[in-house]
C-alpha positions in Angstrom: 98.7 79.2 -131.2 97.2 76.8 -133.1 99.7 74.0 -134.9 102.6 73.3 -132.2 103.9 70.6 -131.0 104.7 69.3 -127.9 108.4 70.0 -127.7 106.9 73.5 -129.2 104.4 74.4 -126.5 107.1 73.6 -123.7 108.9 75.4 -125.1 106.3 77.8 -124.5 105.8 77.7 -121.7 109.2 77.3 -120.3 109.6 80.9 -121.8 106.4 82.6 -120.5 107.2 81.3 -116.8 110.9 83.2 -116.9 108.9 86.6 -118.3 106.3 85.9 -115.8 109.0 86.0 -112.6 110.3 89.0 -114.4 107.4 90.9 -114.7 106.1 90.2 -111.3 109.6 90.7 -109.4 110.2 94.2 -111.2 105.9 95.1 -110.6 106.5 94.1 -106.3 109.8 96.2 -107.0 108.3 99.1 -108.6 105.5 99.4 -106.4 107.6 99.3 -103.5 109.2 102.2 -104.3 106.4 104.1 -105.4 105.3 103.7 -101.8 108.1 105.5 -101.0 108.1 108.1 -102.9 103.7 108.6 -102.3 104.3 109.0 -98.5 103.4 112.3 -98.0 99.4 111.3 -100.2 96.8 109.7 -98.7 96.5 107.0 -98.1 94.4 106.0 -100.8 96.5 107.5 -103.6 99.1 105.9 -101.8 98.1 103.2 -101.9 96.2 102.8 -105.5 98.9 105.3 -107.7 100.9 101.9 -105.9 99.0 99.2 -107.2 99.0 100.9 -111.3 102.2 101.5 -111.3 103.5 97.9 -109.6 100.8 97.0 -112.6 102.3 98.4 -115.1 105.6 98.1 -114.6 105.1 94.2 -114.0 103.2 93.9 -117.4 105.7 95.7 -119.9 108.6 93.7 -118.8 106.9 90.6 -118.7 106.0 91.0 -122.8 109.3 92.1 -122.8 110.6 89.3 -121.8 108.2 87.0 -123.3 108.7 88.6 -126.9 112.4 88.9 -126.6 112.8 84.6 -125.4 110.0 83.4 -128.4 112.3 85.4 -131.4 115.0 84.2 -130.4 112.8 81.0 -130.5 111.9 82.0 -132.9 113.8 79.6 -136.7 115.3 81.4 -138.9 115.0 79.3 -142.1 111.7 77.9 -141.7 109.9 80.3 -139.2 108.2 78.3 -136.8 107.5 79.9 -133.2 109.0 78.4 -130.4 111.1 75.8 -132.3 114.7 76.9 -131.7 116.5 75.8 -128.3 120.4 75.2 -126.7 121.1 71.8 -127.9 124.0 71.7 -126.8 127.5 73.5 -126.1 130.9 73.8 -125.5 133.9 76.0 -123.3 137.4 76.1 -124.4 139.1 78.1 -122.2 141.4 81.2 -124.1 143.4 82.8 -121.7 143.9 83.2 -117.9 145.0 85.9 -116.2 146.8 86.6 -112.3 144.9 89.4 -111.2 144.8 91.4 -107.9 143.5 94.7 -106.5 144.4 96.9 -104.2 142.1 99.3 -101.7 142.9 101.2 -99.3 140.8 101.7 -96.1 139.5 104.1 -93.8 141.8 102.9 -91.0 144.9 103.6 -93.7 145.5 99.4 -94.1 145.7 97.7 -97.5 142.7 95.2 -98.9 144.2 93.2 -101.3 142.4 90.7 -103.0 143.9 88.6 -106.1 142.5 85.7 -108.8 142.3 83.7 -111.7 140.5 85.7 -114.7 139.9 83.2 -116.9 138.8 83.9 -120.6 136.1 81.0 -121.9 135.5 80.8 -125.8 132.4 79.4 -125.5 130.0 77.4 -128.8 126.3 76.9 -128.0 124.8 75.0 -130.8 120.9 75.3 -131.5 118.5 73.0 -133.0 114.6 73.4 -134.6 112.8 71.4 -134.3 110.8 71.7 -136.9 112.5 72.0 -139.4 116.4 70.2 -137.8 118.2 73.7 -139.0 121.4 73.9 -136.9 122.9 76.7 -136.0 126.0 78.1 -134.0 127.1 81.2 -132.1 130.1 81.6 -130.0 130.9 84.4 -127.4 133.4 84.5 -124.6 132.4 84.5 -120.9 134.9 85.7 -118.1 134.9 84.0 -114.7 137.0 84.9 -111.9 139.3 81.5 -110.0 140.9 81.1 -106.3 139.9 83.5 -105.2 141.6 85.1 -101.9 141.3 88.8 -99.8 143.8 89.8 -97.2 144.1 93.0 -95.3 148.1 94.2 -95.2 148.5 96.4 -91.8 148.8 100.1 -92.4 153.0 100.4 -91.4 154.3 104.2 -90.8 156.9 104.9 -92.9 160.4 106.3 -90.4 159.9 109.8 -89.1 163.0 112.0 -91.5 165.7 113.3 -88.8 163.8 116.2 -86.9 166.5 119.8 -87.4 167.1 119.7 -83.0 169.2 116.5 -84.3 170.6 117.2 -87.4 172.6 120.3 -85.1 172.9 118.5 -82.5 175.3 116.0 -84.3 177.1 119.3 -86.1 178.1 120.6 -83.2 179.4 117.5 -81.1 181.3 117.5 -85.7 182.4 121.0 -84.4 183.4 120.7 -80.9 185.5 117.8 -81.7 187.1 119.9 -84.1 187.9 122.4 -82.0 189.8 120.0 -79.4 191.3 118.0 -81.8 192.8 121.9 -83.1 193.0 122.9 -79.5 195.6 119.1 -78.7 197.3 120.0 -81.9 197.9 123.8 -80.3 199.3 122.2 -77.2 201.7 120.0 -78.7 203.2 123.1 -81.1 204.0 125.1 -77.3 205.5 122.0 -75.3 207.2 121.2 -78.4 209.4 125.5 -79.2 208.9 124.6 -75.6 211.6 122.5 -75.8 213.6 124.1 -78.3 213.9 126.8 -76.5 215.4 125.1 -72.9 218.3 124.1 -75.4 
């Protein structure tokens, strides 16, 4: 592309490099998946199909990534390509919240994860190398801090009293009441016997 300054050329090369990396990564993954899917086909069809799919996927991702980067690097004011870049970034803590997550495990223990969730207000400053126009963009970023994980062992609940033990308790209570009544009756009888002797 003619008429680009050295800084613009460097910006373009950086975008091109990022797009190439993404294209290669996605192309390789697509090729491997295609090899697996075409496993039942002949060797020529399998490898040829995987190669075509890998190249097509890599090319599409490369082009999409490059176009996205070129669009974001184009100055909205003067229209210069590859001239807009981030020149400053500031972050301010907006909120900090304690969080907890509990997950039951197969052995019935509980995995407890705790962390502090921090939300930052982010301000990015972009400057055009061609006309000097400066713009700012704001966004929010969420981060985890001081994350810890521990496992709480399973504690079985206390078993409820069985019907047999409850019945035994009731029986013993009735026996005690009956013996108390017998003792009272015997006491009454002995008193009556003494009275009649007199």
